[in-house]
A tleap script that builds the chain and sets N, CA, C and O, in Angstrom:
source leaprc.protein.ff14SB
mol = sequence {
  NMET SER PRO LEU ALA TRP ALA ALA PHE VAL
  LEU ALA HIE THR LYS LYS LEU ILE ILE ASP
  SER GLN ILE ALA ILE TYR GLY ARG ASP ALA
  ALA ALA THR LYS GLN GLY GLN HIE THR LEU
  ALA LYS LEU TYR VAL GLY ARG PHE LEU LEU
  GLY LEU GLU VAL SER ASN VAL ARG LEU VAL
  LYS ASP ALA ARG GLY HIE ALA TYR ARG PRO
  PRO VAL ALA THR MET ARG ALA TYR LEU ALA
  THR PHE ARG GLY GLN LYS TYR ARG CVAL
}
set mol.1.N position { 18.214 -32.918 1.723 }
set mol.1.CA position { 18.917 -31.972 0.845 }
set mol.1.C position { 18.381 -30.442 1.289 }
set mol.1.O position { 17.250 -30.207 1.715 }
set mol.2.N position { 19.320 -29.576 1.115 }
set mol.2.CA position { 19.097 -28.202 1.517 }
set mol.2.C position { 17.925 -27.710 0.623 }
set mol.2.O position { 17.894 -27.845 -0.601 }
set mol.3.N position { 16.992 -27.139 1.362 }
set mol.3.CA position { 15.806 -26.302 0.349 }
set mol.3.C position { 16.208 -25.430 -0.540 }
set mol.3.O position { 15.649 -25.342 -1.633 }
set mol.4.N position { 17.370 -24.564 -0.141 }
set mol.4.CA position { 17.869 -23.570 -1.185 }
set mol.4.C position { 18.550 -24.217 -2.298 }
set mol.4.O position { 18.390 -23.774 -3.436 }
set mol.5.N position { 19.415 -25.388 -2.039 }
set mol.5.CA position { 19.870 -26.054 -3.142 }
set mol.5.C position { 18.902 -26.622 -4.055 }
set mol.5.O position { 19.000 -26.545 -5.280 }
set mol.6.N position { 17.773 -27.314 -3.298 }
set mol.6.CA position { 16.670 -27.868 -4.219 }
set mol.6.C position { 16.059 -26.739 -5.024 }
set mol.6.O position { 15.904 -26.860 -6.239 }
set mol.7.N position { 15.727 -25.698 -4.399 }
set mol.7.CA position { 15.183 -24.683 -5.183 }
set mol.7.C position { 16.012 -24.136 -6.393 }
set mol.7.O position { 15.481 -23.940 -7.486 }
set mol.8.N position { 17.226 -23.918 -6.171 }
set mol.8.CA position { 18.184 -23.586 -7.205 }
set mol.8.C position { 18.022 -24.781 -8.195 }
set mol.8.O position { 17.753 -24.448 -9.349 }
set mol.9.N position { 18.120 -25.876 -7.988 }
set mol.9.CA position { 18.147 -26.962 -9.029 }
set mol.9.C position { 16.925 -27.030 -9.749 }
set mol.9.O position { 17.006 -27.376 -10.927 }
set mol.10.N position { 15.656 -26.731 -9.207 }
set mol.10.CA position { 14.407 -26.628 -9.976 }
set mol.10.C position { 14.411 -25.431 -10.691 }
set mol.10.O position { 13.981 -25.473 -11.844 }
set mol.11.N position { 14.826 -24.329 -10.222 }
set mol.11.CA position { 14.905 -22.933 -10.951 }
set mol.11.C position { 15.701 -23.158 -12.207 }
set mol.11.O position { 15.263 -22.813 -13.305 }
set mol.12.N position { 16.788 -23.697 -12.057 }
set mol.12.CA position { 17.656 -23.879 -13.246 }
set mol.12.C position { 17.176 -24.839 -14.309 }
set mol.12.O position { 17.660 -24.866 -15.440 }
set mol.13.N position { 16.204 -25.621 -13.895 }
set mol.13.CA position { 15.714 -26.574 -14.931 }
set mol.13.C position { 14.124 -26.107 -15.456 }
set mol.13.O position { 13.484 -26.845 -16.206 }
set mol.14.N position { 13.687 -25.055 -15.064 }
set mol.14.CA position { 12.472 -24.415 -15.631 }
set mol.14.C position { 12.615 -22.894 -15.954 }
set mol.14.O position { 13.584 -22.225 -15.595 }
set mol.15.N position { 11.511 -22.394 -16.696 }
set mol.15.CA position { 11.749 -21.147 -17.220 }
set mol.15.C position { 10.693 -20.148 -16.839 }
set mol.15.O position { 10.746 -18.963 -17.166 }
set mol.16.N position { 9.580 -20.775 -16.019 }
set mol.16.CA position { 8.542 -19.872 -15.427 }
set mol.16.C position { 7.884 -20.205 -14.068 }
set mol.16.O position { 7.053 -19.518 -13.474 }
set mol.17.N position { 8.386 -21.328 -13.709 }
set mol.17.CA position { 7.739 -21.832 -12.493 }
set mol.17.C position { 8.393 -21.086 -11.312 }
set mol.17.O position { 9.602 -20.862 -11.263 }
set mol.18.N position { 7.518 -20.723 -10.376 }
set mol.18.CA position { 7.945 -19.913 -9.034 }
set mol.18.C position { 8.021 -20.910 -7.958 }
set mol.18.O position { 7.121 -21.706 -7.689 }
set mol.19.N position { 9.179 -20.812 -7.346 }
set mol.19.CA position { 9.613 -21.829 -6.086 }
set mol.19.C position { 9.393 -21.143 -4.765 }
set mol.19.O position { 9.918 -20.039 -4.621 }
set mol.20.N position { 8.669 -21.665 -3.760 }
set mol.20.CA position { 8.822 -20.894 -2.501 }
set mol.20.C position { 9.439 -22.096 -1.433 }
set mol.20.O position { 9.220 -23.300 -1.570 }
set mol.21.N position { 10.154 -21.560 -0.480 }
set mol.21.CA position { 10.777 -22.348 0.222 }
set mol.21.C position { 10.207 -22.386 1.834 }
set mol.21.O position { 9.515 -21.428 2.178 }
set mol.22.N position { 10.453 -23.364 2.739 }
set mol.22.CA position { 10.287 -23.341 3.978 }
set mol.22.C position { 11.325 -23.620 4.827 }
set mol.22.O position { 11.465 -24.762 5.265 }
set mol.23.N position { 12.111 -22.684 5.135 }
set mol.23.CA position { 13.465 -22.764 5.869 }
set mol.23.C position { 13.057 -22.829 7.558 }
set mol.23.O position { 12.422 -21.868 7.995 }
set mol.24.N position { 13.362 -23.777 8.358 }
set mol.24.CA position { 13.319 -23.817 9.555 }
set mol.24.C position { 14.566 -23.134 10.302 }
set mol.24.O position { 15.674 -23.670 10.295 }
set mol.25.N position { 14.327 -22.008 10.899 }
set mol.25.CA position { 15.333 -21.176 11.468 }
set mol.25.C position { 16.205 -21.792 12.480 }
set mol.25.O position { 17.313 -21.303 12.697 }
set mol.26.N position { 15.790 -22.825 13.114 }
set mol.26.CA position { 16.869 -23.501 13.974 }
set mol.26.C position { 18.080 -24.173 13.114 }
set mol.26.O position { 19.210 -24.371 13.560 }
set mol.27.N position { 17.633 -24.489 11.796 }
set mol.27.CA position { 18.548 -25.376 11.068 }
set mol.27.C position { 19.409 -24.682 10.136 }
set mol.27.O position { 20.127 -25.351 9.393 }
set mol.28.N position { 19.422 -23.317 10.083 }
set mol.28.CA position { 20.056 -22.339 9.177 }
set mol.28.C position { 20.225 -20.961 9.800 }
set mol.28.O position { 19.257 -20.383 10.294 }
set mol.29.N position { 21.302 -20.492 9.785 }
set mol.29.CA position { 21.693 -19.201 10.624 }
set mol.29.C position { 21.147 -17.872 9.528 }
set mol.29.O position { 21.071 -17.960 8.303 }
set mol.30.N position { 20.870 -16.882 10.219 }
set mol.30.CA position { 20.439 -15.823 9.395 }
set mol.30.C position { 21.045 -15.422 8.129 }
set mol.30.O position { 20.492 -15.114 7.073 }
set mol.31.N position { 22.421 -15.490 8.462 }
set mol.31.CA position { 23.463 -14.910 7.324 }
set mol.31.C position { 23.312 -15.893 6.323 }
set mol.31.O position { 22.995 -15.462 5.215 }
set mol.32.N position { 23.477 -17.218 6.458 }
set mol.32.CA position { 23.598 -18.162 5.421 }
set mol.32.C position { 22.037 -18.071 4.628 }
set mol.32.O position { 21.958 -18.134 3.402 }
set mol.33.N position { 21.009 -17.939 5.384 }
set mol.33.CA position { 19.728 -17.655 4.684 }
set mol.33.C position { 19.712 -16.494 3.906 }
set mol.33.O position { 19.211 -16.562 2.784 }
set mol.34.N position { 20.167 -15.461 4.305 }
set mol.34.CA position { 20.145 -14.260 3.457 }
set mol.34.C position { 20.997 -14.159 2.263 }
set mol.34.O position { 20.702 -13.471 1.286 }
set mol.35.N position { 22.038 -14.849 2.371 }
set mol.35.CA position { 22.915 -15.180 0.983 }
set mol.35.C position { 22.282 -15.983 0.036 }
set mol.35.O position { 22.136 -15.650 -1.140 }
set mol.36.N position { 21.835 -17.218 0.608 }
set mol.36.CA position { 20.893 -17.872 -0.184 }
set mol.36.C position { 19.672 -17.415 -0.987 }
set mol.36.O position { 19.403 -17.642 -2.166 }
set mol.37.N position { 18.998 -16.716 -0.068 }
set mol.37.CA position { 17.770 -15.887 -0.790 }
set mol.37.C position { 18.283 -14.885 -1.678 }
set mol.37.O position { 17.689 -14.794 -2.753 }
set mol.38.N position { 19.354 -14.030 -1.456 }
set mol.38.CA position { 19.723 -13.035 -2.330 }
set mol.38.C position { 20.250 -13.472 -3.657 }
set mol.38.O position { 20.020 -12.936 -4.741 }
set mol.39.N position { 21.035 -14.585 -3.403 }
set mol.39.CA position { 21.604 -15.285 -4.746 }
set mol.39.C position { 20.606 -15.839 -5.839 }
set mol.39.O position { 20.741 -15.746 -7.059 }
set mol.40.N position { 19.509 -16.473 -5.095 }
set mol.40.CA position { 18.339 -16.979 -5.849 }
set mol.40.C position { 17.464 -16.006 -6.310 }
set mol.40.O position { 16.907 -16.211 -7.388 }
set mol.41.N position { 17.193 -14.774 -5.570 }
set mol.41.CA position { 16.502 -13.656 -5.969 }
set mol.41.C position { 17.099 -12.987 -7.063 }
set mol.41.O position { 16.335 -12.518 -7.906 }
set mol.42.N position { 18.534 -12.829 -7.235 }
set mol.42.CA position { 19.128 -12.285 -8.315 }
set mol.42.C position { 19.351 -13.062 -9.496 }
set mol.42.O position { 19.339 -12.510 -10.596 }
set mol.43.N position { 19.563 -14.351 -9.367 }
set mol.43.CA position { 19.689 -15.133 -10.731 }
set mol.43.C position { 18.291 -15.580 -11.374 }
set mol.43.O position { 18.103 -15.792 -12.572 }
set mol.44.N position { 17.305 -15.688 -10.299 }
set mol.44.CA position { 15.747 -15.996 -10.904 }
set mol.44.C position { 14.755 -14.926 -10.544 }
set mol.44.O position { 13.882 -15.174 -9.713 }
set mol.45.N position { 14.848 -13.648 -11.174 }
set mol.45.CA position { 14.225 -12.568 -10.589 }
set mol.45.C position { 12.710 -12.909 -10.709 }
set mol.45.O position { 12.157 -13.238 -11.759 }
set mol.46.N position { 12.051 -12.772 -9.363 }
set mol.46.CA position { 10.549 -12.836 -9.211 }
set mol.46.C position { 10.123 -14.333 -9.107 }
set mol.46.O position { 8.962 -14.683 -8.893 }
set mol.47.N position { 11.220 -15.220 -9.285 }
set mol.47.CA position { 10.592 -16.768 -9.200 }
set mol.47.C position { 10.969 -17.303 -7.892 }
set mol.47.O position { 10.549 -18.453 -7.758 }
set mol.48.N position { 11.609 -16.869 -6.890 }
set mol.48.CA position { 11.950 -17.380 -5.793 }
set mol.48.C position { 11.231 -16.674 -4.571 }
set mol.48.O position { 11.238 -15.443 -4.573 }
set mol.49.N position { 10.706 -17.239 -3.685 }
set mol.49.CA position { 9.949 -16.751 -2.478 }
set mol.49.C position { 10.581 -17.520 -1.169 }
set mol.49.O position { 10.530 -18.737 -0.991 }
set mol.50.N position { 11.113 -16.678 -0.399 }
set mol.50.CA position { 11.522 -17.394 1.015 }
set mol.50.C position { 10.540 -17.430 1.974 }
set mol.50.O position { 9.940 -16.401 2.286 }
set mol.51.N position { 10.278 -18.619 2.537 }
set mol.51.CA position { 9.363 -18.831 3.739 }
set mol.51.C position { 10.270 -19.261 4.868 }
set mol.51.O position { 11.248 -20.003 4.784 }
set mol.52.N position { 9.763 -18.654 5.964 }
set mol.52.CA position { 10.512 -19.168 7.100 }
set mol.52.C position { 9.767 -19.625 8.377 }
set mol.52.O position { 8.676 -19.074 8.525 }
set mol.53.N position { 10.037 -20.298 9.097 }
set mol.53.CA position { 9.151 -21.114 10.074 }
set mol.53.C position { 10.169 -21.447 11.413 }
set mol.53.O position { 11.386 -21.580 11.284 }
set mol.54.N position { 9.549 -21.544 12.541 }
set mol.54.CA position { 10.226 -21.742 13.782 }
set mol.54.C position { 10.264 -23.264 14.116 }
set mol.54.O position { 11.102 -23.667 14.924 }
set mol.55.N position { 9.377 -24.134 13.518 }
set mol.55.CA position { 9.540 -25.555 13.698 }
set mol.55.C position { 8.685 -25.806 14.774 }
set mol.55.O position { 7.734 -25.056 14.995 }
set mol.56.N position { 8.955 -26.903 15.551 }
set mol.56.CA position { 8.257 -27.439 16.836 }
set mol.56.C position { 9.281 -27.972 17.790 }
set mol.56.O position { 10.405 -28.319 17.428 }
set mol.57.N position { 8.851 -28.022 19.008 }
set mol.57.CA position { 9.755 -28.541 20.263 }
set mol.57.C position { 10.459 -29.811 19.890 }
set mol.57.O position { 11.672 -29.876 20.086 }
set mol.58.N position { 9.739 -30.945 19.310 }
set mol.58.CA position { 10.372 -32.202 19.053 }
set mol.58.C position { 11.449 -32.106 18.150 }
set mol.58.O position { 12.471 -32.773 18.312 }
set mol.59.N position { 11.275 -31.228 17.095 }
set mol.59.CA position { 12.312 -31.195 16.046 }
set mol.59.C position { 13.673 -30.395 16.492 }
set mol.59.O position { 14.855 -30.680 16.301 }
set mol.60.N position { 13.105 -29.372 17.108 }
set mol.60.CA position { 14.243 -28.302 17.635 }
set mol.60.C position { 15.018 -29.078 18.815 }
set mol.60.O position { 16.225 -29.312 18.756 }
set mol.61.N position { 14.336 -29.388 19.708 }
set mol.61.CA position { 15.027 -29.633 20.956 }
set mol.61.C position { 15.486 -31.299 20.729 }
set mol.61.O position { 16.673 -31.626 20.733 }
set mol.62.N position { 14.495 -32.176 20.555 }
set mol.62.CA position { 15.054 -33.569 20.666 }
set mol.62.C position { 15.818 -33.925 19.398 }
set mol.62.O position { 16.865 -34.561 19.524 }
set mol.63.N position { 15.386 -33.570 18.174 }
set mol.63.CA position { 16.196 -34.171 17.101 }
set mol.63.C position { 17.274 -33.141 16.712 }
set mol.63.O position { 18.151 -33.608 15.985 }
set mol.64.N position { 17.378 -32.064 16.981 }
set mol.64.CA position { 18.690 -31.215 16.752 }
set mol.64.C position { 19.411 -30.911 17.868 }
set mol.64.O position { 20.627 -30.747 17.768 }
set mol.65.N position { 18.760 -30.794 19.090 }
set mol.65.CA position { 19.527 -30.537 20.474 }
set mol.65.C position { 19.747 -29.102 20.605 }
set mol.65.O position { 20.742 -28.765 21.247 }
set mol.66.N position { 18.899 -28.077 20.048 }
set mol.66.CA position { 18.805 -26.802 20.184 }
set mol.66.C position { 17.844 -26.546 21.444 }
set mol.66.O position { 16.933 -27.307 21.770 }
set mol.67.N position { 18.173 -25.402 22.074 }
set mol.67.CA position { 17.078 -24.879 22.921 }
set mol.67.C position { 15.799 -24.183 22.327 }
set mol.67.O position { 15.835 -23.213 21.569 }
set mol.68.N position { 14.725 -24.779 22.751 }
set mol.68.CA position { 13.554 -24.140 21.932 }
set mol.68.C position { 13.146 -22.934 22.670 }
set mol.68.O position { 13.012 -23.101 23.882 }
set mol.69.N position { 12.940 -21.855 22.245 }
set mol.69.CA position { 12.500 -20.711 22.802 }
set mol.69.C position { 11.166 -20.176 22.218 }
set mol.69.O position { 10.666 -20.700 21.223 }
set mol.70.N position { 10.630 -19.178 22.823 }
set mol.70.CA position { 9.267 -18.783 22.408 }
set mol.70.C position { 9.117 -18.317 20.840 }
set mol.70.O position { 9.755 -17.388 20.345 }
set mol.71.N position { 8.439 -18.892 20.351 }
set mol.71.CA position { 8.264 -18.757 18.735 }
set mol.71.C position { 8.205 -17.384 18.217 }
set mol.71.O position { 8.814 -17.192 17.165 }
set mol.72.N position { 7.677 -16.532 18.674 }
set mol.72.CA position { 7.403 -15.166 18.151 }
set mol.72.C position { 8.734 -14.295 18.459 }
set mol.72.O position { 9.194 -13.504 17.636 }
set mol.73.N position { 9.303 -14.530 19.739 }
set mol.73.CA position { 10.291 -13.565 19.950 }
set mol.73.C position { 11.647 -14.164 19.110 }
set mol.73.O position { 12.484 -13.462 18.542 }
set mol.74.N position { 11.638 -15.558 19.181 }
set mol.74.CA position { 12.671 -16.087 18.271 }
set mol.74.C position { 12.753 -15.899 16.681 }
set mol.74.O position { 13.738 -15.885 15.943 }
set mol.75.N position { 11.415 -15.763 16.409 }
set mol.75.CA position { 11.478 -15.445 14.718 }
set mol.75.C position { 11.780 -13.831 14.675 }
set mol.75.O position { 12.327 -13.391 13.664 }
set mol.76.N position { 11.471 -13.022 15.646 }
set mol.76.CA position { 11.569 -11.389 15.521 }
set mol.76.C position { 13.303 -11.328 15.561 }
set mol.76.O position { 14.011 -10.741 14.743 }
set mol.77.N position { 13.704 -12.018 16.613 }
set mol.77.CA position { 15.312 -11.935 16.656 }
set mol.77.C position { 15.857 -12.298 15.290 }
set mol.77.O position { 16.665 -11.552 14.737 }
set mol.78.N position { 15.418 -13.479 14.701 }
set mol.78.CA position { 16.121 -14.116 13.669 }
set mol.78.C position { 15.840 -13.063 12.391 }
set mol.78.O position { 16.745 -12.826 11.591 }
set mol.79.N position { 14.812 -12.589 12.293 }
set mol.79.CA position { 14.404 -11.504 11.110 }
set mol.79.C position { 15.301 -9.979 11.309 }
set mol.79.O position { 15.772 -9.330 10.375 }
set mol.80.N position { 15.374 -9.676 12.547 }
set mol.80.CA position { 16.367 -8.646 12.775 }
set mol.80.C position { 17.798 -8.899 12.239 }
set mol.80.O position { 18.470 -8.078 11.614 }
set mol.81.N position { 18.159 -10.140 12.572 }
set mol.81.CA position { 19.592 -10.593 12.211 }
set mol.81.C position { 19.716 -10.464 10.564 }
set mol.81.O position { 20.514 -9.809 9.892 }
set mol.82.N position { 18.656 -11.312 10.175 }
set mol.82.CA position { 18.241 -11.386 8.800 }
set mol.82.C position { 18.538 -10.088 8.024 }
set mol.82.O position { 19.460 -9.930 7.224 }
set mol.83.N position { 17.612 -9.188 8.388 }
set mol.83.CA position { 17.486 -7.828 7.727 }
set mol.83.C position { 18.895 -7.022 7.832 }
set mol.83.O position { 19.183 -6.171 6.990 }
set mol.84.N position { 19.708 -7.324 8.862 }
set mol.84.CA position { 20.807 -6.681 9.115 }
set mol.84.C position { 21.991 -7.270 8.210 }
set mol.84.O position { 23.075 -6.690 8.136 }
set mol.85.N position { 21.754 -8.287 7.626 }
set mol.85.CA position { 23.043 -8.934 6.768 }
set mol.85.C position { 23.111 -8.188 5.314 }
set mol.85.O position { 22.137 -7.815 4.659 }
set mol.86.N position { 24.174 -8.087 5.043 }
set mol.86.CA position { 24.635 -7.607 3.694 }
set mol.86.C position { 25.093 -8.691 2.800 }
set mol.86.O position { 25.798 -9.637 3.153 }
set mol.87.N position { 24.626 -8.471 1.594 }
set mol.87.CA position { 24.840 -9.670 0.573 }
set mol.87.C position { 26.598 -9.397 0.288 }
set mol.87.O position { 27.089 -8.357 -0.151 }
set mol.88.N position { 27.255 -10.522 0.638 }
set mol.88.CA position { 28.508 -10.506 0.143 }
set mol.88.C position { 28.995 -11.624 -0.991 }
set mol.88.O position { 28.725 -12.824 -0.926 }
set mol.89.N position { 29.693 -11.045 -1.943 }
set mol.89.CA position { 30.035 -11.688 -3.234 }
set mol.89.C position { 31.254 -12.713 -2.916 }
set mol.89.O position { 31.744 -13.390 -3.820 }
savepdb mol mol.pdb
quit
């Protein structure tokens, strides 16, 4: 299940619980992540925290078939794209 969909489900069924996620950046592009984060932040003010991770070589290369690049540079590039995204309705 998508971590953002799961967070939305849990948030919709609770009143005070704060949810954080751990999104692997190789599995979801920055634009989709920004849209999901913004939606949950607007719907559940102060109750959703977005966590991002680069994962590891086995999961990225072997399981998903992506090229694994240096983690710090990869995260920086992802965050630059993420920050540049505008929320679209």
